Every structure is written in structure tokens, then in C-alpha cells.
C-alpha positions in Angstrom: 161.5 167.2 86.7 164.3 168.6 84.6 164.2 172.3 83.7 163.1 173.0 80.2 165.4 174.9 77.8 163.7 177.2 75.3 164.3 176.6 71.7 163.9 178.9 68.7 163.2 178.1 65.1 163.4 180.7 62.4 161.7 179.5 59.2 163.6 180.5 56.1 160.5 181.0 53.9 158.4 178.8 51.7 159.8 179.7 48.3 162.4 178.6 45.9 165.3 180.8 47.0 167.5 181.6 44.0 171.0 180.1 44.3 172.5 183.6 44.0 170.7 184.6 47.3 171.5 181.5 49.3 174.4 183.0 51.3 172.7 186.3 52.0 169.4 184.5 52.9 171.1 182.1 55.4 173.1 185.0 56.9 169.9 186.9 57.5 168.1 183.9 59.1 171.2 183.4 61.3 171.0 187.1 62.4 167.3 186.7 63.1 168.0 183.6 65.2 170.8 185.3 67.2 168.5 188.3 67.8 165.8 186.0 69.1 168.2 184.2 71.4 169.4 187.6 72.8 165.9 188.9 73.4 164.7 185.7 75.0 167.6 185.6 77.3 167.3 189.2 78.3 163.5 189.5 78.5 162.4 185.9 79.2 159.3 186.7 77.2 158.4 184.4 74.2 155.9 186.9 72.7 158.3 189.8 72.8 161.0 187.6 71.3 158.7 186.6 68.3 157.7 190.2 67.7 161.3 191.4 67.7 162.4 188.6 65.3 159.5 189.3 62.9 160.2 193.1 63.0 163.8 192.3 62.1 162.9 190.0 59.2 160.2 192.4 57.9 161.9 195.7 58.4 165.6 195.3 58.7 166.6 192.4 56.4 167.3 193.6 52.9 164.4 193.1 50.6 166.4 191.0 48.2 167.1 188.5 50.9 163.5 188.3 52.1 161.9 187.9 48.7 
């Protein structure tokens, strides 16, 4: 059986993102995805990865990009 490769999906939100925020929003989502990939590779722990990505999105991304 082939080895499974983990996949990450970062949802960009369920709202109508204003055009003026598209670039910043996408950049923040990309940063969250990169962080998740780094944590998963280092820790090999899906739960820790999800927690770290959520913390990044909720605490570190600028509010204007999140909302």
C-alpha cells in the first residue's frame, strides 16, 4: 500500500471579502498554510498543527485581514 501524504486546507472564511482586502487576505492564508506545513513536518501531529494554525489566524493575522 502506498504511503499517504498529509494534506492541509486553510479555509479563507465564509464572507464576502472586500476587493481592497483580497491581496492581504490571500497573503495571510498563504502564511497560515506555510506555518501548518512547517509544524506538521516538524511535529508529525495533526492536532498540534491545527491548533498552531488557528492561533496564527486568530491572534497574529491583522484584524483587517481576518474580518
